[in-house]
N, C-alpha and C positions, 0 to 999 in steps of 0.2 A: 504494500500500500504506500503510495507516495505521500510525502509531507506537503501540506499546504503552506505556501509562503505568501505573506501579505505585505504590501507596501503600506505602512501605517498611515501615512499622510493621505495617499490616494484613497485608501479604504475609508478613513474618517470623513473625507470630503464627499465622496460619492454616496455613501450609505449612512449619512449622519442621522437620519430618522429611523434607522432600523432598530435601534434600542427600544423604540416605542411600540414595536410590533409584537404580536404573540405568534410565535412560530413553532410548528411541530413537524418533525419528519416521521414518516410511517411507511409501512409496506402495503402495496396494493396489488391485487391479482389482476393482471391484464391478459386478455385472451390473445394467444399467439396464433394468428390466422394461418400461417404456413404450416406449423406443426399440427394444428387442429385438422387442417385439410389432409395432410399426409397420413395422419393416424385414424382419420374418420371419426374422431370424437373431440370434444372440447379440451384443449390443452391451455393452461394458464401459466404465465411466468410471474414471479414475485418481482415487482419493480419499486424501488424507493421513490417516494413522493414527498412533497412538501406542502403544508397547508399554512398560509400566511393570513392571519386575522388582523384587521385594523381595529384597535380598541375603539369602541363606541359605534362601530358600523357593522352590524350583524349581516348585512347584505353584501358587503364587499370582502369576500374571502377568495383568495387565490389558491387553487389546488393544481399542481403540475408535477410531472416527473422531475426528479432531482437533476440539476446540472452542476458543473464545476463552479459556476458563478454562485449558486445558492450555497454550496459547501464553503466557499470563501466568505460570503456575506454573513453566514450564521455558523461560524466554526464551533462555538460552544454547544449549540443544539445538535449539530451534526456529530460531534464527538460523543455526546450523550446517547444519541440514537445508535451509533455504532457499538457502544458499550452496553446497549440495552438498558440504559438508565432512564429514570423519569425525566421528562423534558419540561418540567414545570417552569414557568417563566420566572426569571430572577427578580427579586424585589420583595416587598412586603405584601403578603397575601391579604386580600380584602377582609377575610375573616379575622385577621389580627389587628385591624384598625378599629378601635372601639367607637369611633364616630358613626359607623354605619350600622343600621339595623339589619337583621337577617334578610328581610325582604329586599332591602337595597342591595345587599350582596348578590342575591339571586338575580335581581334586575340587571345589575352591572355585568354579571357573568353572562347573561343572555345576550349582552351587547359586546361580547368578547373582551371585556375589561376584567383582567384576572388579578392585577396588583394595584397598589396605590400609585406606583410609578406609571402604570398604564393610564390610570385616571388623570393624573397630573399632566400627562402628555397628550391627552385627547385634543383634537381640533375643536374650534368653536362650533362648527357645524354638528359634530358628533355630540358635544356636550349639551347643545340645545335640543337634542332629540328626546330628552327625558326631564321630568320635573326637577328643578333645582340642580341641574347638571352643571351649570356654570359656577354656581356657588360651591358645589362639591369639588369641582376641579380646582378652584382657588384654595379651598381648605387642604386638598391633597398636596398642592404645591407648597403651601405654608408648612404643613406637617413634614414634608421631605427636607425643606430648608432648615427647619428647627432641628430635625434629627441630625442632619449633616453638621450644623453648627455645634450642637451639643456633643457630637462625636469628636469634633475637632477640639472642643473645650476639654473633654475628658482626656484626649491624647496629650494636650498641653499640661493639664494638671498632673498626669502621670510623669511626664518628662520633668516637670518642676520638682516633684517629689524625689525623683532619681537624682537630679542635680543637687538638691538640698542635702540628701544623704551623702553624696560624694563630697560636698563641701565640708560637711560635719566630719567625715573621715579624714579629710586633708587637714582640717583644723586640729583634730586630735593628734595626727602624725606630727604636725608642726609643734604642738605643745610638748610632745614627748621628745622631739629633737632639741627643743629649747632647754628642757630640763636636763637632758644628757649633755648638751653643750655647757650648761652651767656647772655640772659636776666636773666635766673635763677642765674648765677654766679654774675651778676651785682647786683641783688636784695640781694643775700647772702652777698656780700661785703658791701653793704649799711647797712644791718641789723647788721653786726658785729662791 
């Protein structure tokens, strides 16, 4: 199996909106006309396919056979598919966001919105398709920003604690060296 190589700059510019999509790879049985005719019975081949859902738009779903372009555009999902792992979308599941009722979770999932990130990334047109969609999208954006900011604050607090501990250890080392130097100075003075 060949390794996929991506040009990160070209990838990011070309497929910038791909992180907002809900993508699943799956196997689909496709009738093989030539083999079926030769055998005189239906013969099917398992062919990898991709299903691309646009969050908030239940009618706009792309289902096609997998191409190398799709493998490059969605390498994490492709790798999970190959390893037969769950292809759940990455992000905060709607069920884990306490702001939503159970009914809202089901309504959003029916619109191909599986995570808070999907909700935050919905287009205006998609958000306007359901009651309070624009407000929920705004709240999702705020929730993600606060979570990111608090994550950064936690990282900085941990770093601060580590630096404070290192400084305390260095201060203790300096105190011990000063005491040792004082002993040596006293011994030198007595010897002189």
